Residue, then its C-alpha position, 0 to 999 in steps of 0.5 A: m821543824n819541831r822542838i826535837t828536829r831543831i835539837a837533833v840539828g843542833a847536836a848533829g852541827a856541834v858535833a861536826l864542829l868539835g871533830a874538825p881538825v883545828p890547825a896549829l898555832a904556833a908559840p911566839a918566839a922568845a926575844a932573846t933581846d927583850t930585856a925588861t926595864v926596873t924603875t927604882c926610886g929613893y925616898s922622898g925628900l924635902q928641898a927648897g920647900l918641896s917633895t923631892k926623889v932621885c930615881a933610876d930605870v935599868t935596862g940590861d946594863g943601861v942606867v937612866i938617871y932622874g929625879k921628880i919634884g912636886l908639891a910637898g902635899p895639897p896647899t893650904p886654903d889661904t895659899p893662891w893658886p896656881p903658885k909664883p914660879q919657883e926657880l931652882l937649882t938642881t944638882l943630879s950625879a951618878e957613880v958605881v959604888g967602888g967604882a967610875q962616876l957616870g955622870s955630875v948635872h947641874g942645872r937650872a929647872v923652874f917648878t910651877g906647881g906641876a910634877l917636874r922631871v929632872d933628866g941627865i944621866a944615861a949611862t951603862a954600868p958593869c952588870g952585877s954592880t951598883v949604882h949610887a944617885t943623888f938628887g939636890v934641889e936649892a932654891i934661894w932662901r934654902g939650900p940642897a938636902p940631897v936624895t938618894v938611890d942605889v939600884p942593883v944592875v942585873c944583866 
């Protein structure tokens, strides 16, 4: 087969493919209950020599409040690694601004050098309200300096 014949056969095949009917694809139906989760964290603070923050996951009118604990910075060269475990006392609380308490949890956590999440409050809040959450961490030698976050509940 010479070169011109190959080009002609290829062009005829392309025309045949382009002229064929294409089946319609159905658009996926949007789920009425599909609500995205929005995560909001407050500013970091120093408590018990560690970096702490309080966060909230809001999905519709559902709110999950948790605290995060981590190193305040990189360890200095003369610091032994891994650090000695530190026993911490934690307090996590949340309320609807101008409304009801959503909960308060006191507990213990052991920090060993890695990121630590402190869970404790899962509740519902009225649509259009604001949830105020507080997370406090203390150790034997240092009291708490709670961190806070205010989160809108947009349904």
